LOTIKOL-512698 format. One line per 2 residues: their letters; for each residue y, x, z of C-alpha. Coordinates in Angstrom, 3 decimals. Layout:
a) Y,X,Z  ...
REM end
This chain:
mk) 0.000,0.000,0.000  3.408,1.373,-1.015
ki) 6.178,0.120,1.237  9.481,-0.144,-0.634
ev) 12.442,1.256,1.282  15.845,-0.417,1.315
td) 19.371,0.956,1.488  21.929,-1.739,2.271
vi) 25.412,-1.111,0.857  27.235,-3.755,2.905
lr) 29.470,-1.224,4.684  30.629,0.466,1.455
da) 29.827,-0.600,-2.091  29.431,-4.322,-1.393
hq) 32.965,-4.842,-0.126  34.324,-2.240,-2.536
sl) 32.911,-4.320,-5.398  34.023,-7.750,-4.174
ia) 37.100,-7.483,-1.927  38.777,-4.257,-3.057
tr) 37.290,-2.122,-0.230  39.384,-3.921,2.358
mr) 36.857,-4.562,5.142  38.182,-3.138,8.384
te) 36.173,-1.194,10.933  36.824,-3.887,13.527
dm) 34.737,-6.265,11.398  31.869,-3.795,11.012
lp) 31.264,-2.742,14.611  30.296,-6.130,16.157
ic) 27.260,-6.487,13.857  26.076,-2.882,14.049
dk) 23.579,-3.599,16.824  21.692,-6.013,14.557
ld) 22.058,-3.782,11.490  20.550,-0.939,13.498
kv) 17.453,-3.024,14.280  16.615,-3.983,10.683
gy) 14.757,-0.812,9.766  16.735,0.086,6.653
ws) 15.986,3.472,5.139  19.765,3.967,5.264
le) 23.090,2.157,5.370  25.710,3.231,2.844
aw) 28.829,3.297,4.988  31.287,5.884,3.678
gg) 32.609,7.599,0.582  33.535,6.023,-2.722
at) 36.868,4.246,-2.319  36.549,3.670,1.443
fd) 38.390,6.878,2.298  41.317,5.998,0.031
ac) 41.470,2.378,1.230  41.394,3.376,4.900
vr) 44.384,5.659,4.499  46.335,3.704,1.883
fl) 45.929,0.088,2.977  44.132,-0.254,6.301
ke) 45.933,2.605,8.077  42.683,3.676,9.679
dp) 41.470,7.235,10.100  38.350,7.328,7.870
we) 36.857,10.095,10.018  37.225,7.960,13.128
rl) 35.518,5.083,11.292  32.583,7.387,10.551
rq) 32.311,8.528,14.162  32.416,4.948,15.453
lk) 29.753,3.791,12.996  27.503,6.716,13.883
qa) 27.752,5.852,17.571  27.068,2.175,16.872
lp) 24.096,2.883,14.557  22.075,5.561,16.373
nt) 18.729,4.658,14.769  19.809,4.332,11.136
rl) 20.680,7.008,8.581  24.280,6.809,7.382
qm) 24.811,7.479,3.685  27.905,8.320,1.660
ll) 28.851,8.513,-2.026  30.352,11.882,-2.999
rg) 31.853,12.658,-6.426  30.611,16.234,-6.565
qn) 33.486,18.649,-7.111  35.899,15.680,-7.032
ll) 34.802,14.781,-3.480  36.674,11.512,-2.817
gy) 39.807,12.290,-4.826  40.601,12.352,-8.542
rh) 40.663,16.067,-9.321  38.375,19.045,-8.894
ya) 38.739,20.874,-5.584  38.094,24.544,-4.896
dd) 34.666,25.416,-3.537  35.972,26.137,-0.031
vv) 37.357,22.578,0.214  34.103,21.063,-1.059
ta) 32.047,23.087,1.416  34.343,22.262,4.333
fv) 34.347,18.550,3.483  30.557,18.364,3.421
er) 30.307,20.303,6.699  32.753,17.986,8.483
aa) 31.162,14.851,7.033  27.760,16.010,8.234
dn) 29.064,16.875,11.697  30.808,13.501,11.997
gi) 27.731,11.472,11.148  26.630,11.470,7.486
dv) 22.884,11.956,7.062  22.463,11.285,3.334
fr) 24.819,12.514,0.609  24.513,10.744,-2.753
if) 26.159,13.276,-5.061  27.130,12.473,-8.647
da) 29.361,13.654,-11.466  31.048,11.294,-13.896
ln) 29.911,13.366,-16.907  26.483,14.241,-15.494
dl) 27.633,17.862,-15.738  25.331,19.192,-13.044
rn) 27.433,22.335,-12.590  29.881,20.075,-10.764
le) 27.206,19.209,-8.174  26.086,22.722,-7.255
ta) 28.557,23.531,-4.470  28.185,20.160,-2.761
mt) 24.379,20.256,-3.026  24.282,23.748,-1.512
av) 26.553,22.688,1.354  24.442,19.612,2.115
kk) 21.268,21.664,2.241  22.931,24.248,4.464
ag) 23.983,21.459,6.841  20.364,20.323,7.058
kh) 21.096,16.891,5.566  19.500,14.853,2.785
aq) 20.826,15.729,-0.681  20.370,12.896,-3.168
gt) 20.905,14.059,-6.735  22.330,11.294,-8.879
is) 22.164,10.376,-12.560  25.114,8.288,-13.777
yt) 23.389,5.838,-16.102  24.970,4.710,-19.329
ts) 24.016,3.872,-22.893  25.072,5.694,-26.055
pv) 23.466,7.493,-28.996  23.070,10.633,-26.862
ht) 21.969,9.091,-23.566  18.213,8.933,-24.022
ad) 15.330,8.724,-21.577  14.502,12.342,-22.428
lf) 18.016,13.424,-21.415  17.822,11.581,-18.089
vk) 14.365,13.050,-17.371  15.744,16.532,-17.996
qa) 18.637,15.847,-15.615  16.224,14.636,-12.959
kd) 14.165,17.815,-13.300  17.311,19.942,-13.112
lq) 18.382,18.103,-9.954  14.984,18.762,-8.412
nm) 15.377,22.459,-9.230  18.793,22.414,-7.539
ga) 17.129,21.326,-4.299  17.587,17.544,-4.381
ds) 15.560,15.679,-1.755  15.563,12.469,-3.806
ia) 16.884,11.156,-7.132  19.114,8.114,-7.647
ik) 19.683,6.254,-10.892  23.245,5.009,-10.501
dm) 23.863,2.045,-12.794  27.482,1.426,-11.821
ag) 28.256,-0.904,-14.740  25.140,-3.070,-14.713
ll) 23.983,-1.740,-18.090  20.290,-1.490,-17.212
ap) 17.920,-4.112,-18.574  14.470,-4.725,-17.060
yp) 12.170,-3.143,-19.631  14.290,-0.021,-20.317
ty) 14.387,0.375,-16.525  10.593,0.345,-16.375
dl) 10.325,2.944,-19.140  12.965,5.219,-17.597
vk) 11.479,5.126,-14.105  7.978,5.712,-15.480
ai) 9.203,8.733,-17.448  11.051,10.301,-14.507
ka) 8.214,9.713,-12.031  5.778,11.368,-14.440
ev) 7.822,14.573,-14.387  9.555,14.648,-10.984
dl) 7.743,14.403,-7.668  10.657,13.110,-5.579
pl) 11.530,9.686,-4.149  13.411,7.655,-6.751
vi) 16.167,5.139,-5.925  17.528,2.358,-8.144
hs) 21.213,1.528,-7.654  22.185,-1.215,-10.100
ha) 25.167,-3.549,-9.924  24.459,-7.194,-10.637
ts) 27.361,-7.517,-13.085  25.191,-8.642,-15.998
gl) 22.895,-10.745,-13.798  19.925,-8.472,-14.529
aa) 19.880,-6.079,-11.574  17.266,-7.904,-9.481
qc) 14.853,-7.994,-12.423  15.569,-4.319,-13.122
ql) 14.681,-3.407,-9.555  11.383,-5.288,-9.681
ka) 10.406,-3.568,-12.940  11.470,-0.224,-11.443
ie) 9.212,-0.840,-8.435  6.296,-1.651,-10.732
ag) 6.973,1.646,-12.537  6.918,3.673,-9.315
ad) 10.406,3.559,-7.809  10.460,4.151,-4.062
ri) 13.716,2.615,-2.867  16.288,0.007,-3.898
dt) 19.960,-0.531,-3.049  20.828,-4.076,-1.993
ai) 23.680,-5.963,-0.323  23.368,-8.586,2.388
ss) 23.605,-11.936,0.589  27.099,-12.910,1.762
fa) 28.417,-9.836,-0.101  25.899,-9.788,-2.960
wg) 25.665,-10.591,-6.686  28.440,-10.454,-9.246
ts) 29.846,-6.960,-9.487  28.079,-6.158,-6.205
hp) 24.278,-5.831,-5.886  21.146,-7.974,-5.589
at) 20.875,-9.710,-2.229  18.847,-7.904,0.411
es) 17.120,-11.093,1.565  16.191,-12.088,-2.003
qv) 14.544,-8.763,-2.736  12.795,-8.687,0.648
aa) 11.439,-12.194,-0.022  10.386,-11.276,-3.561
lr) 8.292,-8.355,-2.280  6.880,-10.070,0.798
nt) 3.069,-10.244,0.997  2.693,-7.856,-1.922
ef) 1.665,-4.228,-1.979  5.397,-3.403,-1.993
dt) 6.336,-5.423,1.114  9.461,-3.920,2.740
gl) 8.472,-5.113,6.216  12.056,-6.218,6.920
dl) 12.664,-9.334,9.035  14.207,-12.180,7.031
nl) 15.339,-13.988,10.179  17.332,-10.964,11.344
ls) 18.770,-10.481,7.867  19.801,-14.137,7.840
di) 21.730,-13.678,11.087  23.525,-10.679,9.606
ad) 24.355,-12.648,6.454  25.870,-15.439,8.536
yf) 28.095,-12.955,10.332  29.399,-11.390,7.125
rd) 29.868,-14.817,5.537  32.500,-15.559,8.173
vr) 33.985,-12.076,7.862  34.441,-12.499,4.113
kk) 36.702,-15.522,4.639  39.161,-13.257,6.408
yh) 39.669,-11.299,3.170  40.002,-14.255,0.797
qy) 43.218,-12.890,-0.706  41.223,-10.099,-2.389
es) 38.725,-12.366,-4.099  38.845,-12.399,-7.898
ef) 37.295,-14.376,-10.719  36.502,-11.046,-12.371
tr) 33.857,-10.144,-9.785  31.408,-12.776,-11.019
ed) 28.343,-12.108,-13.169  29.284,-11.554,-16.799
vs) 26.691,-10.496,-19.325  29.450,-9.259,-21.648
vq) 29.161,-5.884,-19.901  26.032,-5.474,-22.027
in) 28.288,-5.840,-25.077  31.518,-4.001,-24.264
qv) 30.144,-1.668,-21.525  33.179,-2.360,-19.321
pg) 32.177,-2.389,-15.615  33.342,-5.390,-13.590
gm) 35.760,-3.443,-11.406  37.273,-1.792,-14.455
ms) 37.591,-5.198,-16.152  39.510,-6.735,-13.245
nl) 41.844,-3.730,-13.049  42.603,-3.899,-16.756
an) 43.259,-7.627,-16.554  45.802,-7.171,-13.779
ql) 47.494,-4.240,-15.501  47.880,-6.254,-18.677
ke) 49.202,-9.235,-16.714  51.887,-6.960,-15.284
qn) 53.048,-6.288,-18.826  52.791,-9.901,-20.014
al) 50.050,-8.731,-22.360  46.957,-10.444,-21.023
dr) 46.457,-11.933,-24.465  45.608,-8.401,-25.655
ir) 42.703,-7.924,-23.244  40.080,-8.529,-25.920
dv) 41.767,-5.891,-28.064  41.554,-3.479,-25.132
fa) 37.878,-4.289,-24.568  37.260,-3.576,-28.259
ei) 39.221,-0.313,-28.061  37.371,1.048,-25.020
pr) 34.118,1.861,-26.881  36.147,3.596,-29.614
vr) 38.007,5.762,-27.082  34.733,6.465,-25.303
ed) 33.175,7.647,-28.569  36.213,9.856,-29.285
lg) 35.707,11.451,-25.850  32.020,12.131,-26.359
fp) 30.519,9.032,-24.688  31.300,9.674,-21.010
pl) 29.712,7.241,-18.523  32.338,4.768,-17.298
vt) 32.559,5.642,-13.623  35.401,7.088,-11.536
pt) 37.357,8.960,-12.811  36.254,8.625,-16.448
sq) 36.508,4.819,-16.374  40.206,5.131,-15.493
iv) 40.715,7.839,-18.112  39.133,5.816,-20.911
gt) 40.551,2.445,-19.850  44.132,3.630,-19.487
qa) 44.095,5.384,-22.861  42.708,2.230,-24.479
vy) 45.605,0.208,-23.034  48.123,2.747,-24.358
nv) 46.510,2.633,-27.806  46.588,-1.150,-28.013
la) 50.074,-1.760,-26.633  51.673,1.034,-28.662
ge) 50.196,-0.377,-31.851  49.171,3.162,-32.789
ry) 46.119,5.029,-31.543  46.966,8.083,-29.426
kt) 50.711,7.817,-29.971  50.844,8.656,-26.266
it) 48.006,10.671,-24.713  47.637,10.735,-20.948
ne) 47.516,14.048,-19.127  44.030,13.195,-17.898
vk) 42.773,12.747,-21.478  44.325,16.120,-22.343
ry) 42.649,17.706,-19.327  39.364,16.051,-20.229
lq) 39.502,17.257,-23.844  40.314,20.756,-22.639
gg) 37.155,20.813,-20.519  38.930,20.314,-17.210
yg) 36.317,17.824,-15.992  33.286,19.608,-17.448
hp) 31.195,19.293,-20.596  31.369,15.895,-22.333
pa) 27.928,14.426,-23.042  28.507,14.689,-26.818
av) 30.956,16.268,-29.239  34.508,14.935,-28.961
na) 36.785,13.904,-31.826  37.998,17.267,-33.130
al) 41.282,15.942,-34.555  42.131,14.206,-31.280
qk) 41.253,17.322,-29.311  43.555,19.404,-31.508
ka) 46.383,16.887,-31.137  46.020,16.788,-27.357
vg) 45.321,20.424,-26.555  47.000,22.271,-29.424
ne) 46.208,25.973,-29.440  45.312,26.187,-25.758
di) 41.872,27.506,-24.861  39.009,25.112,-24.226
ie) 37.399,25.598,-20.826  33.718,26.378,-21.265
sr) 32.969,27.552,-17.727  32.517,25.344,-14.676
pa) 36.042,23.943,-14.119  36.099,24.887,-10.418
da) 35.521,28.548,-11.301  39.203,28.721,-12.208
lr) 40.326,27.371,-8.826  41.314,29.735,-6.056
pe) 40.427,28.954,-2.428  42.741,26.192,-1.177
ld) 42.060,25.576,2.493  44.463,28.111,3.977
kl) 47.312,26.850,1.805  46.491,23.229,2.678
ra) 46.536,24.062,6.394  49.917,25.749,6.018
di) 51.354,22.915,3.916  50.457,20.137,6.342
ge) 51.257,22.196,9.442  51.346,20.531,12.853
la) 50.808,17.035,11.449  47.133,17.997,11.186
ts) 45.519,18.078,14.599  42.024,18.792,13.262
ee) 40.197,20.172,10.246  39.454,16.556,9.302
dv) 43.195,15.884,9.056  43.580,18.841,6.699
lt) 40.857,17.395,4.486  42.529,13.966,4.497
fa) 45.682,15.685,3.276  43.637,17.552,0.651
mf) 42.218,14.315,-0.796  45.588,12.553,-1.150
pd) 48.533,14.921,-0.505  51.431,12.437,-0.528
lg) 49.484,9.535,0.885  47.755,11.725,3.447
rd) 51.003,13.254,4.653  52.568,9.810,5.041
fl) 49.528,8.612,6.986  49.554,11.580,9.356
qq) 53.324,11.263,9.863  53.044,7.556,10.638
ra) 50.214,8.307,13.043  52.380,10.897,14.794
ng) 55.249,8.389,14.955  52.999,5.611,16.216
tl) 53.979,3.401,13.269  50.647,2.898,11.486
kp) 50.405,-0.726,10.397  47.750,-2.181,8.066
ep) 48.699,-4.423,5.194  48.834,-8.039,6.374
ll) 46.046,-10.542,5.850  46.823,-14.088,4.806
aa) 45.666,-16.776,7.188  42.996,-19.088,5.869
te) 41.550,-22.479,6.610  37.830,-22.893,7.140
ng) 37.266,-23.315,3.419  39.177,-20.106,2.687
nn) 42.395,-21.576,1.284  45.685,-19.940,2.170
qs) 47.529,-21.836,4.872  49.689,-19.278,6.618
kd) 52.754,-20.511,8.477  54.047,-16.947,8.734
pi) 57.548,-16.915,7.146  56.683,-13.862,5.022
at) 53.653,-15.529,3.425  55.209,-17.506,0.564
ef) 53.260,-18.971,-2.321  54.476,-20.126,-5.693
kv) 53.486,-20.411,-9.365  55.136,-18.520,-12.217
dv) 54.839,-19.254,-15.934  55.464,-16.316,-18.275
hg) 54.908,-16.429,-22.050  52.492,-19.318,-21.737
es) 50.467,-17.742,-18.918  50.477,-19.245,-15.430
yd) 50.170,-17.028,-12.339  49.630,-17.921,-8.689
ia) 51.769,-15.579,-6.575  51.545,-15.101,-2.807
it) 53.827,-12.753,-0.874  51.620,-11.390,1.907
gv) 53.934,-8.838,3.516  57.234,-7.018,3.279
gd) 58.627,-3.778,4.621  61.696,-1.542,4.390
vg) 60.958,1.885,2.899  64.546,3.154,3.158
gg) 67.094,4.186,0.565  67.908,0.610,-0.297
kr) 64.291,-0.061,-1.299  61.966,-2.764,0.002
kf) 58.201,-2.929,-0.401  56.421,-6.244,-0.980
yi) 52.686,-6.844,-0.706  51.748,-9.632,-3.060
si) 48.663,-11.338,-4.426  48.528,-12.287,-8.119
dg) 45.751,-14.780,-8.881  43.960,-13.480,-5.814
mp) 44.263,-9.773,-6.663  46.364,-7.605,-4.315
ee) 49.358,-5.692,-5.624  52.082,-3.576,-4.050
vt) 55.645,-3.619,-5.447  58.736,-1.633,-4.450
fe) 62.145,-3.078,-5.327  65.449,-1.208,-5.370
al) 69.045,-2.186,-5.991  70.061,-2.349,-9.646
ne) 71.976,0.678,-10.900  75.141,0.888,-12.916
yi) 73.656,-1.012,-15.860  73.722,-4.230,-13.867
se) 77.206,-4.835,-15.230  75.728,-4.869,-18.717
gv) 73.491,-7.740,-17.714  70.271,-5.927,-18.550
sg) 67.091,-7.133,-16.850  65.515,-4.444,-14.664
gr) 68.770,-2.559,-14.104  68.432,-0.049,-16.970
kk) 69.480,-0.515,-20.560  67.039,-1.096,-23.371
as) 66.547,1.510,-26.090  69.183,1.348,-28.811
ap) 69.338,4.866,-30.321  66.716,7.145,-31.944
gd) 66.905,9.604,-29.054  66.350,7.052,-26.291
vt) 63.083,7.723,-24.423  61.489,4.624,-22.927
ap) 58.648,3.783,-20.574  55.518,2.615,-22.425
lp) 53.994,0.990,-19.318  55.074,0.006,-15.810
gn) 54.770,2.984,-13.488  56.445,5.609,-11.351
vv) 58.275,8.807,-12.285  56.256,11.735,-10.964
ev) 58.424,14.587,-12.230  61.572,15.031,-14.331
lv) 61.228,18.188,-16.427  64.766,18.431,-17.872
ae) 68.370,18.186,-16.720  71.468,16.734,-18.313
gd) 72.882,19.203,-20.825  69.508,20.777,-21.662
qv) 68.673,21.479,-25.285  65.251,20.057,-26.218
ea) 62.961,20.126,-29.243  61.234,17.139,-30.786
gq) 57.897,16.671,-29.046  58.967,18.514,-25.872
al) 57.786,17.046,-22.576  60.731,15.458,-20.708
lv) 59.177,13.740,-17.698  55.842,12.803,-16.207
me) 55.139,9.219,-15.230  52.148,7.668,-13.468
am) 50.713,4.365,-14.612  47.304,2.878,-13.812
km) 46.517,5.941,-11.653  46.917,8.210,-14.695
et) 49.752,10.636,-15.460  51.440,10.784,-18.858
el) 54.085,13.113,-20.293  56.893,11.361,-22.174
la) 58.081,13.419,-25.131  61.395,13.820,-26.938
ni) 61.641,11.721,-30.101  64.217,14.049,-31.654
ag) 65.705,17.487,-31.109  69.066,17.488,-29.369
tv) 70.883,17.510,-26.036  69.937,15.535,-22.933
nk) 73.034,13.379,-22.527  71.917,11.124,-19.703
lh) 69.124,10.873,-17.163  68.611,7.365,-15.833
vs) 65.721,8.183,-13.495  64.685,10.661,-10.846
kg) 61.397,11.518,-9.183  59.849,8.527,-7.421
dr) 61.670,5.827,-9.417  59.788,2.736,-10.541
vt) 60.118,1.959,-14.268  59.187,-0.951,-16.518
pg) 58.356,-1.067,-20.247  61.230,-0.734,-22.670
et) 63.745,0.735,-20.222  65.637,3.795,-21.412
li) 64.823,6.663,-19.081  66.498,9.547,-20.936
ei) 69.134,9.638,-23.695  69.063,12.448,-26.252
a) 71.733,12.927,-28.896
REM end
């Protein structure tokens, strides 16, 4: 009899997939006693977007969350998702940072490290894998599953064998987009198990509605463990329900041995908890088999929808979905998982809204095409690579080989705000955000984003004066808006937390500048001359690279803006003199506004 082991993702991926990673530690701890009695192989409780969400939105110390969960779950392995050389951020970190992060995570309570790379470039896993083994913890080598002409069963089997040779204790097939289908799953698992003598885990999101069937076929083919979510946070872009899979395997040779009555109690608890976070629910987290057609993961789909709404361009979403596979092919068929999903999705939006493919190329696409993230799975579009990179060298070595040790500099930069090595690592993951968090902690001003009150059926019914709801019609589209919080950020700016059709957003408003007298919406004038440089998307100015009076050449980078978590250089349309700067670092900009005038 082969008992199937279960990892429940309720404390990480389940709420990341369904309520934007907003579950607070205070809602996890009361149920930990029952979770600890289930007999799970592990509980996924950390990593992924939880670190970012704790610091950015919940104003919780993610390290303290880990310590509290470890204390509350003494009999259960705690598992985390680690992005290899990217750790929990969006860039590659030097080896000393990667090693230190793994050491501190292990010391604070992580037992199992699921380590993956968005490109399946296994060179980007080496440092983290070595550190996990040195810490005496379980290293789970991970294959990011996707479909393309180059992603074959033979390729995935080779990756599994390479992971085994690197010292992996188990192998995970990570189907983040719900692209697996039952019979290909059977064939893939059978092929890997024939060549690799390690426990094999199936992690498949239920986005297409096929994940439960995929897991059953995987078990028949020899898989050893499945990832599930307690039913109150299951299905849709989350995972198959734990209770459903336990019931499906009961009284078979694969019986998990888990207690359905105990699982039912846990589900009831989380069902009530979920109501508390109703403002983060979205229609885009439901099952949608179209992922099998356009390969767009559910989380990526909801993000794109909201970004296009912000630009009054939701009617172009089908064009963006059609453009994503073309961009993905140009980039050598990367799997769509963080950060490559953001890289591909953002570039697709730029291509569609500009009406010209690659008129604007994000810095991340340039870095990708230069080899800054590792080897693409297949050859990239040579003409696009030349346009983006020019005559600069292509990086063939492991990207982190070019990075000098960072820890000492990070310690010096954050100074006394960091009271521990964990604080330094928080700052390393998100420098600006981390510094703000540590400063607010020192000032005693940490305050989580507000939650809307709800009735028993989950409808908003807050009597708080800052929670205002209304409907807006723009270009034939209707939007339900709820203001959930407001704060003063200084300098004449105010920050509003809002919900648009149930999806959370954060907006900073500032007083209109001198163009208000011209009656221009948004406070800056619209482009009217050939040398006017405008914002292609809503975003923030990250850096201004020129000053008034500077001579510039056509095509020269003038400023860097961030939109959709990606940075983009805006270039000069003509050669000439910078006559006027309308923005400075940190300013919020909207499409069509003139940011720089060149004459």
